[in-house]
N, C-alpha and C positions, 0 to 999 in steps of 0.2 A: 428329390432333385435339388431343392435349395441347399440341403446339407452338402451335396457334392459340389455345388458351385462355391459354397463357402470354403470348402477344403481346397478347391482349386485356387481360390483367391489367396489363401494362406501360402500355398506352395509357390505361386507366382510371385507374391510379395517377397518371400524369403530369397528366391532366386534373383530378384531384382536388387535386393539389398547386397547380396554377394557381389553382383556386378558393379554396383555403385561403389562399394568399399574398395573394390579392386581397381576400377578405372577412374573413379572420381568424376565421371561425366554426368551431365545434367539430365540426359535422356532417361536413364533408369529411375532417377529421382522423380522426374516429372510423371513417369508412368506409375510410380508408387503413389504419388499424390492423386492421380486420376482414379486408381483402383480404390483408394480409401476415402474419397471425397464424401462418401455416404456418412462417414462418422461425423464429419463437420456439419453436414446437412441436418443430421439428427439432433446434434447439440443446438444448432441455430434455431431449429423449430421449437425446441424445448424452451429456450430463453426468450424468443420473440414475443411470447404471450405474457411475459413477466416484466417487460420494460417498454420504453417508448422508441427504442432503436429499430431500424428497419432490418428485415431479414437479410438483405444484401450486405449491409454493414457487418452484421454478426457473422455472416458466411466468410467475409474477407478476413476478419479478425481470427476466426477459428482456423482458417488456412495457415495463418502465421504459427499457431500452436502446432498444427500438423507438421509444418516444416521443421520446427524445433524438435519435435518427436522423432522425425526421420533422422536428423543429425545426431541424436543421442541414443538411438536404438542399437542394441547389441544382440544380434540374432543368435549368438552362441550360448546365451543364457537360457534358451528354451522357452522364452515368453512369447505369447502371441502379440504381434505388433498392434492389433486393434486395442487390446487391453492396456498396452503401454501408452498408446497415443491419446486415448480419451481424457486422462487427467491433464495432459498438456493443452488439448483443445479447450476443455472446460475451464481450466485455469486462465487461459488467455482471454476468453470471453468474460470471465468474472472480473479480471483485472480491468478490462476495458469498461465494463459497466460501472465499476467502482469509481473509475476516473471520470466517467461521464455523468454519473449520478448526482442527484441533488444532495446538498449537505444534510438536509433533513428529509428522511424517507417518509412518505405519506402513504398510509394504507389505501388500497385501491378503492375501498368503500368511501373513504373520505374524499378522494379525488372525484368520484362519481357525484357525491353530494355537492362538492364545489361547483361542478358543471351545472347541476340542476339548479343551484342557488343563483348562478349567473342568469339562466333563462328566467327564473322566477322574478328576479329583480327587473329584468327588461319588461316582462309582461305587467308587473305591478306598476312600474313607472308609466307605462302606456295607459293603464286603466285609471290610476289615481293621481298621476302627475306629481308623485313624490317617491322617495326611496323607502322601501319597507324597513321596519324595525327588526332587530334581531329576533324578537318574539314572533313576529309575523313570518319571517323566513323559516324559523324552526317549525312553526305550525304548518307552513306550506310543504315542508320536507317530511312532516310527520315524525319529527325527532324532538328530543328535549332541547330546551334553550341552552342547557349546559353543554350538551354534545355539540350543538352548532357553534358555540363560542370556542370550543376546543378545535373544531374543524377550521374555523376562520383564522384562529391564531396560528395553526400549523401551516395553512396556506400562505399567510402573510410572511412567515419566517422561513419559507421554503428555500429561498435564495439567500446567500450571504450578502451582507451589506458591503457595498464597495467603499474602499478607503479613499476613493476620489470624490465622494459626495461632499458638497459644500456644507459646512456645519452651520452656517448662518442662514442658509436658504438662498443666498445670493452668490451665484457663480463668480461674479466679478470681484468678490471680496478676496479671492485667491487663497482662502483658508479652507483646507479640506480635512476630513476626519483623520487621514493618515498623518497629517502634520501634528496632531495632538496625541497620537498614540506612540508611546515610547517603544523602542525596539531593544529590549534587554537581551535578545537572543542573537544579536549581530555577532558578538564574539563567539558564542556557541556555534554559530554557523561556520565561522572560520575554522574553529577547532574540529568541526565535524569532518572537514576535508582531511585533516591529519588522522582522525579516528578511522576514516574510511580506508586510508592507506595501511594503517596498522592492522585493521581487520583483514584486509586482503593478505597481508604478510602472515598474520596468525593462522588464517585458513590454509595457506600454503604449507605451514609447518605441521598440520594435522596428518594423521595416517589417511591414506586415500579413501578407504571405505567409510571412515567416519566423516570425512569431508563431503563425500557424495551423499551420505544420509542427511547431513545438515542442509545441503543445497536442495535436496528433494523436499524436505519438510518446511524449510523457511523461505526458500526462494521460489519454489515451484508450487507451493501451497498444497502439497500432497499430504494426506493423512499418514500416520505411522503405519497403518495397515496397508495402504496403497504403496508406500515406500518399501515395505517388506516384500510385497508381491513383485515389485519391479526388480528388486535386487536378489530375490530368491533366498531370503533369510526370514527368521521369525520376528514377530512383532516385539517380543521381549528383547531380542538383540538390538532392534532399532531403538527402543526406549532407552536401553543402557548406553548405547553409542551417543544418542542425543544428549543425555545427561552428562556423560563423560566429556563429550566434545564441547559443550557449553562451559563446563568447568575449566577446561584447558584454555578456551578462548578468553574467558573472564580473567584467568590468571595472567595470560599473555598481554591482554589489553590494559590491565591495571598495573603491569610491571613498570617500575619507574624508569623513565628514559633519561639517560645521561647525555 
């Protein structure tokens, strides 16, 4: 019975895609979203146990990936929409987590040790009216002092240092870290705007299939195998197109501009 329901889901989804492509109305698109929301829920459940973000936030982000998959899906290629949509949903969540994540990623075990150390310090302070030494914390956590020092250093450097921090320790001095750090990349940033335009122009000059492959691999974070499956071609073809496309882009981007 579940197999029949799954088959009915595929058939209804394809019919809705035909209607959506034909009419452009939002009603069939919304129905596609509703039918395939389970794909987003599955990915959100997978990632919620590996990060500090809420399930609801991951669900919303995954829905953005589902919408993008709907807009790019071509039912005439014979691919199942669920297989096509999962990389978009997963990629959207991964991009979100990378943007929200800490600069330094801490192993979960070290995070647990950090929380235990906080409780240990509180209890130690209450009992002995002083802060414990590193050796006492390590002993209380049943780990070596070397590991505790690694944990402490990682937790201390978890967040990036703000360039607005006062270097002298006196906020009224008006001198912050950012004032003392040179910005040698300012001109490079300006040039990157030109490079971005040139890249867009270079991509537009590529053969359509090669351009699509580069977009899947480098913009959508799909593997070469996933790209091959989406486009109905071999992995070898994808690899060759990526290599050739990058060579063309490099030649175009480095071409002297008069």
